[in-house]
N, C-alpha and C positions, 0 to 999 in steps of 0.2 A: 517359334514368334516366326515373324516374316523371311518366308525365302528369300538369302540375300545373293541378287547377280551380279556380276561383274559391274554394272554400270552400279547399281547402289553404294559399292563398297571405295569408290572414288571419292576424295577429300577435294571439295571445292575451297577455298583459300580465298576467305573476303579481308583479306587484310589491305592495309589501306597503303601502304609499300615499305620495304622491297615487296611486291606483287605476284603475283600467279602471271607465267609467261604461257602461250600457246605450247598445247606438248607436244605437237610437230616441230615445234622449233626444240625444245629439249630433248628431245630423242635424236634428231639431225645430230645436233650440236654435241651428245654423247658417240652416236656413231665416228663421227669425226674429232673426237677428240684428241685419244692416242696417234693416229696415223691421219695429219690431215690431207685427205682428196692426193694419196698420194705417193705425200710429203716423205713418207717414213719417222716423222714426230708432230708431236701435235703444234696448232699452231700459235699455245699461248708461251711454245718454245721459239717460237721463231722471229726473226729480227725484224722491227718495223720497217724497216730500208728495205727487208726484200722483195724480189715479186710477189711472192707470193699473200703476202699480207697488206700490199701499194693495192692488189688486183681488190681486196678484201676489201678497203676502205673505200677505194673509187665505188665499185657494188652499191656500196652502202649511201653513199653521197646521190647517186645517181636514183636511184629509188626512191629514196628521201625526199629528191628532188620531184620527180615523176608522183609521187604520193600526192604531194602538198601542192603542186605548181608551182615553186618556185623557181623565177627568173634570174637569168643572170647577170642582174643589178645586186641579187644578194652571195654572199659566203657562204659558207653551211661548215662549218668549226665542232670538232670532237673535243672538247674541254673535260678540264677536272677538277674538284672543287665543290660538284652539287649547284643546286640552285642558290644557295646560300654567296657560294664567292660572286654570282651575279650579282648578287642585293649591290657590292662595294663595285663591282666591276663597268656594271651600268654606268654609275653615277661618277667614278671614275676616267670614263672613256666618254661620257657624254654629258656631263654638265657644260656650260658656259658660261663665264662668270658672268654676273648683272642680269643675267636671264634666269629664272625660277625654275624648277623641274617639281613638278606638278606629280601627285603621289592620290587614288583612292587606297583608303585601306577599308579592306574586307575582311579581313582577321588575321588570324598570329602571322603571315607570311608578308604581307605586305608591312606591318607592323616594324618587323624585323627590318626589311626594306627599307622603311624610313629612317629607325634609327641608324642603319650605314649611311642612306645618304646624307642625311643631318652632319657629317663627318665632314662631307668633302663639300658641300654647297649650302645652297638657300634654296629652299624645298616647303613646299605650300600642299596641306593636306587638301584635297577637291572635294574628296565624300570621308567621313566619317561614320564607319560602322556601328564602334561601340555604342552609341546611341540605341540601336538595337539587337544590342550583342550579338552584333555580326549576321544575324539571321536574313536580313532584306540586302539588296543591292540598291532596288528601285529605280529611277528612272534617268539612266545615264545622259540623256540628251538635257535636263536641267543642271549641269555641272559645269562651274566657269574655269573653261580652259582659255587660260592666258593667251593669245596668240604669240607672246613674245616667249613664252618657254620654252626651256631647251628642249622638253620631253614629256610624255604625260606616261605616265609609268599603273599598268594593274597587274593582280592577278586573275587569271581569265576563270579557277574555277579553286573552291577550297575544300581543302580537305576534310580540315575538321568543323566547319561549320554546314557542309554540303549544299552551300551555296555556289550558283554558276551565271558566268555572264550570259545572256541569250543574246543579248545586242552590243555592241562595241559603241563608246564615244567617236562621234566625227571629231579629229582633231586638227582638221586642215593641212595646215604646213607645219605643225608641230610631229616631231616624229612620237607614234604610240611603242610604246613596250609592254610586251607582254608575258610574263609567268606563266607559263603553257604545263607547268612539270607535271599536271595531273589531272587533263584532260587535252593534252598533244596528241592528232591523227584521229583520234575519235569522234572526231566531226566536221565538214565544210568550214574549214576556215579561209580568205581572200588573205593570202599572207600582203600583197602590197598595198593593203590599209595598215601593216604594221613596221616599224621601222627596227625593230629589234620583237624576237621570239626564243624564248630557251626553255629548255626544260629537261630537269635531273633525270635521268634515264626510269629510275626503279619503279616506275606505276605501269605505264603504257607502253613504255621504247624498248627495257632490257633490263639488265642488271643495274646495284648501283657501279659507279664509278666512273662512268660516264655522263656528261653532259652536252646534249646540241641545242647551239647557239646560230642564228639563221638572222644574220645582220646586212643591212640596204648596206653596199660595199662605200658609198660615199659619207655615209657618218663614220666609219675608221677616222678621217682623217681630222676627226674635232679631236683628237687625244693632247693633252697636254704634254710638250715635251721631256719631264719629269718624273712619268707613269714608270714604274719599275716596269722593265722587257718583259714579264709572262704576266703581266696583268694588262697588255694591253692589247685587244683585240687584232692591231693592224701585224703582229709578233708571228698569228697565229693564222691569220688569210695569207701572209706574203708567203708561208711556210707548208701551207696545205694542212694544216694539224698539225705537222712532223716535227715544229718545234725542238721539241723534247721530246722525248716516249712515249706516244700516245696508251691508254687503259686500252693495249690492240684487243685483248678478249672478249670486250665489255661493246668495243664497235663492230666485232665481227659480230655478238648477239640481237644489238641493233640492225645491223647489216639484215640478220633471219626474222626478224618480224617483220621488216618492209618486205622483206620476199616474201613472207606469210600473210602480209597484207593484200598484197602486190595480187599474191594467186586468189584470196579471195574475194576479188573486186573491188578490191580499195575503197578509201574512206568515205565514198557517197554507201556503199554496204555495208559497211561497218556501223554509221552513224543509222544507218536503217533498224538494225540488230540493237544498236544502244537505245535506241528510241522504247523499240519491243519489250527489251528487259527493265527498263525505269519504270515505264508505263505501268508495267504488270504489279512492279511492287509498289510504286505509291501508289494503285490502284488499290492492292490489298491495304495498305496501309488507312488509307481514306475511307473506306467499307467499314472500318471498325471503330467501336467506340476505346477499346485495348489498347492499341496502337496509336501514339501521335508524332506527325509528323515534324522535325525540326526547322528547316527551312520554311520562308514564306512560298506558299505554290510557286508563283510565279519566278522564282528565284533560284527553285531548285535545282543540284545538281543532277546529271545524268548519272556521273560517275561516284558519286559518295554520298549514300542515302543513310541520311542521319535520321534516327527515329529513336523516342522514348516508351517506356511501359507504365504503368501506373504508378512505381515506387523502385527503388534500388536492389530491394531485393527480388521483388522478379527478374529484373536486369540482366542479375549475376547470374541465375538461374537459370534465364534464356540464352545466356552466353554457354554455360557448362554445359546444359540438354543438347545442344544446339551443338557444341565441339565434337557429343556422346555420339551424333548421327553423320558426325564426320562434314558439322560447317563449318570453316574455324576462321580465326580471325575478326569474329564480329564485336568484340568490344570496343565502344567510344575512345576516342581521343582521354587521353586522363585530363586534360582540362575541361572537358566540357560533360564529360561522362556518356549517359545513354548507351545506344546501340549503333553501328555504323558498316554497313554493307557497304564495302567496294566494289564496283561491277566493271572493271575495265575492258576492254576490249578484248581482251584474250577470258573473260568470263562467260563461260557460254550460256545459254537462256536454262539449260538442262540445272545448271546451279541454281540458278535464280526461282525455278519452278520450285525445286527441293526445298528454298527457302520457305516460299510462300506456304507451300502444303505444311510446312513444320509451324510456322506461325499459328497459322488456323486451330492445328491443332492442341497446340501452346494455349491458344485463346479458348479456346474450348474447353479446355483442363484448369484454365486458373482465372478467367473470366467473367 
């Protein structure tokens, strides 16, 4: 058969998360793992209070602030419990009695967030995407944003349905809360439009185990007195994310990813690459009658490209044959089926190109 060069041998992992990380980051972590920068032992073995880890955490925060243009009005926190804990923490910390919390439901993750918020206080759904099976976000300018609301909550990218906000609603003085777990740092975002941005790290930022929270400092004062200590943003802000032992290795890895982004021209540069990758992949889908995009074209995600084949048998074969060509993790989420190619920051254009070549070949044989 075909001569397998080294580049052909590479596995491209299209998993939705935990997802692939940049090769340079993985190799650097490997080189430093046993002996961290002359320390004589690994960072994973070092005290979170020691100067070596403190320097790592500070550098990670500095890089994140520079990359995203985060002002001193905001705290940058490294927390645990994933985005799923934030579903409850946001409501516990930011809900004001008598002022409803507004939610846009664009799929599974916002549905879960709404369920948590309802346990804590008055919750209003200003957009219900279930009526379109979550394939559409539509015009956010039409949403009824109550000026007296506690906050307005959205999830910027839905991994399962392959939708993403290309515009955010104007909320005036109502703090906008964004779960950006799956598209954080993939494109330029004006942090100042948000009261809170949070993201589980395991898609675009690093390994599972740390959650990045960016919160406007004045909002921290809203928290009710009887909130458990660990669930107050103020606890973590006041102690610089060191109230208890933080996930030190995950923070270090996020720091390496942030450094990698800086070295490659920051977020504007990665946004251009992400646009080129998703444009190429959607172009291949749209040019064919064999493949069908799942989401409304105006609301398509640049991170999670979801599409269908004519039937489920072909989809199973597609996933199996792709894996044989070292294109892995392409099976859609169990709740919707189909195919999903997650093409986060670390996925190079070469991976997307190989997938497109395989798609053309698969259609030629099965179309």
